[in-house]
C-alpha positions as CSV (number, residue, x, y, z in Angstrom):
1,M,34.0,81.1,34.9
2,E,32.4,82.1,31.7
3,K,35.5,84.0,30.6
4,I,37.8,81.1,31.4
5,K,35.6,78.9,29.2
6,L,35.6,81.6,26.5
7,I,39.4,81.7,26.3
8,S,39.6,77.9,26.6
9,D,37.2,77.6,23.6
10,A,39.1,80.3,21.7
11,L,42.4,78.4,22.2
12,L,40.9,75.2,20.8
13,E,39.4,77.1,17.8
14,I,42.8,78.6,17.1
15,E,44.4,75.2,17.0
16,A,41.7,73.9,14.7
17,Q,42.2,76.8,12.3
18,L,45.9,77.5,13.0
19,F,46.9,77.7,9.3
20,N,43.7,79.5,8.1
21,N,44.7,83.1,7.4
22,S,41.1,84.2,8.0
23,I,41.3,83.6,11.7
24,T,41.7,86.9,13.5
25,P,40.6,88.5,16.9
26,D,37.6,89.9,15.1
27,S,36.6,86.5,13.6
28,L,37.0,84.8,17.0
29,A,34.9,87.5,18.7
30,N,32.1,87.1,16.1
31,Q,32.2,83.4,16.5
32,F,31.9,83.5,20.3
33,Y,29.4,86.4,20.4
34,T,31.6,88.8,22.3
35,N,33.4,92.1,21.5
36,T,37.0,92.1,20.2
37,S,38.3,94.4,22.9
38,D,37.0,92.2,25.8
39,L,38.3,89.1,24.1
40,Q,41.7,90.5,23.5
41,K,42.1,91.8,27.1
42,T,41.0,88.6,28.7
43,F,43.1,86.4,26.4
44,Q,46.2,88.5,27.1
45,I,45.6,88.3,30.9
46,L,45.2,84.6,31.0
47,T,47.9,83.6,28.4
48,G,50.4,86.5,28.7
49,V,50.3,87.2,24.9
50,T,47.9,88.8,22.5
51,I,45.9,86.6,20.1
52,G,48.0,87.8,17.2
53,E,51.3,86.9,19.0
54,Y,49.9,83.5,20.0
55,I,48.9,82.6,16.5
56,R,52.3,83.8,15.1
57,N,54.3,82.0,17.7
58,R,52.4,78.7,17.2
59,R,52.9,78.9,13.4
60,L,56.6,79.7,13.7
61,S,57.1,76.9,16.2
62,H,55.3,74.5,13.9
63,A,57.4,75.8,10.9
64,A,60.6,74.9,12.7
65,I,59.4,71.3,13.3
66,T,58.4,71.0,9.7
67,L,61.8,72.2,8.4
68,K,63.5,69.7,10.6
69,S,61.4,66.7,9.9
70,K,60.0,67.0,6.4
71,N,61.5,67.4,3.0
72,I,59.6,70.6,2.1
73,S,61.1,73.8,0.6
74,I,61.4,76.9,2.7
75,L,59.1,78.7,0.2
76,E,56.4,76.1,0.8
77,V,56.8,76.3,4.5
78,A,56.6,80.1,4.3
79,L,53.4,80.0,2.4
80,N,51.9,77.4,4.7
81,T,52.8,79.6,7.7
82,G,50.9,82.6,6.2
83,Y,53.8,84.6,4.7
84,E,53.7,85.9,1.2
85,T,57.5,85.8,0.6
86,P,60.4,83.7,1.9
87,E,62.1,87.0,2.9
88,A,59.3,88.0,5.3
89,F,59.1,84.5,6.6
90,S,62.9,84.3,7.2
91,K,62.9,87.6,9.0
92,A,60.0,86.6,11.4
93,F,61.5,83.1,11.8
94,K,64.9,84.5,12.8
95,R,63.4,87.0,15.2
96,F,61.5,84.3,17.0
97,H,64.0,81.4,16.9
98,G,67.3,83.3,16.8
99,I,68.4,81.4,13.7
100,S,67.4,81.3,10.1
101,P,65.2,78.7,8.4
102,K,68.2,77.7,6.3
103,D,70.2,76.9,9.5
104,V,67.4,74.7,10.7
105,R,67.1,72.9,7.3
106,N,70.8,72.3,7.2
107,R,70.7,71.2,10.9
108,T,73.7,73.4,11.7
109,L,72.1,75.1,14.8
110,S,68.9,73.3,15.2
111,R,69.4,72.8,18.9
112,Q,68.4,76.5,19.4
113,V,65.0,76.2,17.9
114,K,62.2,77.3,20.3
115,Y,59.1,75.3,20.9
116,F,55.9,77.2,21.6
117,G,53.2,74.6,22.2
118,P,49.4,75.0,22.4
119,M,48.1,76.5,25.6
120,H,45.4,75.1,27.9
121,I,43.7,77.0,30.7
122,K,44.1,75.5,34.2
123,F,42.8,76.6,37.6
124,S,44.9,77.5,40.6
125,V,44.1,78.8,44.0
126,E,46.3,81.2,46.0
127,S,45.9,83.6,48.9
128,S,46.1,87.4,48.2
129,A,44.6,90.6,49.5
130,P,40.9,91.0,48.6
131,L,40.0,93.2,45.6
132,T,37.4,95.9,46.5
133,A,35.5,97.6,43.8
134,T,33.7,100.9,44.0
135,E,31.0,101.0,41.3
136,E,30.1,104.4,40.1
137,N,27.9,105.8,37.4
138,H,29.1,108.8,35.4
139,S,27.2,111.2,33.2
140,M,28.8,112.1,29.9
141,M,32.4,113.2,30.3
142,S,34.9,114.7,27.9
143,F,38.5,113.5,27.5
144,V,40.9,116.3,26.6
145,G,44.4,115.4,25.6
146,R,46.4,113.6,23.0
147,T,46.1,110.0,21.6
148,L,48.4,107.5,19.9
149,A,47.7,104.3,18.0
150,I,49.8,101.5,19.6
151,S,50.4,97.9,18.7
152,N,48.9,95.2,21.0
153,D,52.3,93.5,20.9
154,T,53.3,93.1,24.6
155,S,57.0,93.5,23.7
156,I,56.3,96.9,22.3
157,Y,53.4,98.8,23.9
158,M,54.6,99.3,27.5
159,Q,57.8,101.1,26.3
160,V,55.8,103.2,23.8
161,I,53.3,104.2,26.5
162,E,56.1,105.2,28.8
163,Q,57.7,107.3,26.1
164,F,54.4,108.9,25.4
165,W,53.9,110.0,29.0
166,Q,57.4,111.6,28.9
167,Q,56.5,113.5,25.8
168,M,53.3,114.8,27.4
169,N,55.0,116.5,30.4
170,G,54.6,120.0,29.1
171,A,51.1,119.4,27.7
172,L,49.9,118.0,31.0
173,S,51.0,121.2,32.8
174,E,49.0,123.2,30.3
175,L,45.9,121.0,30.7
176,R,46.2,121.2,34.5
177,N,46.2,125.0,34.4
178,Q,43.5,125.3,31.8
179,Y,41.0,123.0,33.5
180,S,42.1,123.1,37.2
181,A,42.5,119.3,36.9
182,A,42.8,117.2,40.1
183,S,44.1,114.2,38.2
184,F,45.6,113.0,34.9
185,I,44.4,110.0,33.1
186,G,45.5,107.3,30.7
187,I,42.6,106.0,28.6
188,S,42.5,102.9,26.4
189,L,40.1,102.9,23.4
190,A,39.4,100.3,20.7
191,G,41.6,100.6,17.6
192,E,41.7,98.9,14.2
193,G,43.3,95.5,13.6
194,D,46.0,94.6,16.1
195,Q,46.2,98.1,17.6
196,F,44.5,100.1,20.4
197,I,44.3,103.8,21.0
198,Y,45.9,105.1,24.1
199,G,45.2,108.7,25.3
200,I,46.8,110.9,27.9
201,G,45.1,113.9,29.3
202,I,42.3,114.9,31.7
203,L,38.5,114.2,32.2
204,T,36.1,117.0,32.6
205,N,32.3,117.4,33.0
206,E,32.5,120.9,31.7
207,E,31.7,121.9,28.2
208,V,34.9,122.2,26.2
209,K,34.6,125.4,24.3
210,D,38.3,125.9,23.3
211,S,40.4,122.7,23.2
212,N,43.5,124.8,22.5
213,G,44.8,122.3,20.0
214,F,44.1,119.2,22.1
215,E,41.9,116.3,21.0
216,V,38.4,116.1,22.6
217,I,36.6,112.8,22.9
218,Q,33.1,112.6,24.3
219,L,32.6,109.6,26.6
220,P,28.9,108.5,26.9
221,S,27.4,108.0,30.3
222,G,28.1,104.7,31.9
223,K,29.3,102.7,34.9
224,W,32.8,102.0,35.9
225,A,34.2,99.6,38.6
226,K,37.1,101.5,40.3
227,F,40.0,99.7,42.0
228,A,42.7,101.3,44.1
229,V,46.3,100.7,42.8
230,N,49.1,100.3,45.3
231,G,51.6,102.4,43.4
232,I,52.0,104.5,40.2
233,T,54.3,102.4,38.1
234,D,53.3,100.4,35.0
235,E,53.9,97.2,37.0
236,H,51.5,98.3,39.8
237,F,48.8,99.0,37.3
238,R,49.5,95.8,35.3
239,H,49.3,93.7,38.5
240,T,46.0,95.2,39.5
241,R,44.6,94.9,36.0
242,N,45.6,91.2,35.8
243,R,43.9,90.5,39.2
244,V,40.7,92.2,38.2
245,L,40.3,90.4,34.9
246,S,41.5,87.0,36.2
247,E,39.8,87.1,39.7
248,W,37.1,89.7,40.2
249,M,35.5,89.5,36.7
250,L,35.2,85.7,36.9
251,I,32.9,85.9,39.9
252,S,31.3,89.3,39.2
253,D,27.8,89.6,37.7
254,H,29.3,92.2,35.2
255,S,31.1,92.1,31.9
256,I,33.4,94.7,30.4
257,S,31.5,97.2,28.3
258,L,32.6,99.0,25.2
259,L,33.5,102.2,27.1
260,P,37.2,102.9,27.7
261,E,39.3,101.6,30.5
262,I,40.8,104.5,32.5
263,E,44.0,104.8,34.5
264,Y,43.4,107.5,37.2
265,Y,46.5,109.4,38.5
266,P,45.7,112.0,41.2
267,I,47.9,115.0,41.2
268,T,47.9,115.3,45.0
269,G,49.3,112.5,47.1
270,T,46.2,112.3,49.4
271,V,44.2,110.0,47.0
272,S,45.3,106.6,45.7
273,P,45.7,106.0,42.0
274,E,42.9,103.9,40.5
275,I,42.1,101.8,37.5
276,W,38.5,102.1,36.2
277,F,36.9,99.2,34.3
278,P,33.8,100.0,32.2
279,I,31.2,97.5,33.2
280,I,27.7,96.3,32.2
281,E,25.4,94.0,34.1
282,N,25.0,90.5,32.9
283,H,21.2,90.0,32.7
284,N,21.5,86.3,31.8
285,K,23.0,85.3,35.2
286,G,21.1,84.0,38.1
């Protein structure tokens, strides 16, 4: 329930500061005393878009209404919407609406303008299979593999991750042989700005003496809640991730910690794939 209130309050704050260029995921996280990664993930699960996409879509929607109803220059609308040049504004506007600001101003194709209104969080109840978590503490582990900085934009990152996995085929075989790995993993780490770091490789408790050209990231000891995933596709993992964040986390006495989220892909078919959420106990509950 706390997370629903957090996103509801964040949506209201975004509306109050919609045209303030200083509003960012980091500023919202600071205002509501949470970490940016947790806020971004929960916001995207409950709204379907990232914070950056939501702000951009709301501004571009409002810009179209302004161009249709007020006698304001395209330059002024561009500046009010947060773009430094009319060219950048026109490009973003056309990408979102499918037509140019000039077309809207001249009312030639204004019927095609998209409206992206403010969102509000509502509750719904539906029946589904129960989610069962296995909570497990891990001592320090090492990730060995390769990483890539990826945009949080939902229209981009799934395709980029899929291509990344395809590019890693040969490297994964090398890692499996070098570390006798029983599984491969995808790992999500905090990035800078509107990006996150995604890694593909293996986890090991052994000391990594020779990385053989691979990146090595030390993961501190911590606790993860592990959920079985009924399939290996992106859609299966996305469905389970959405349910965990929108159902299990709302009634759990845990929050997501700063450790990475892990996708666990067993090499043999006898074990189910899993998604691991890093958790920390909420001491202020009860």
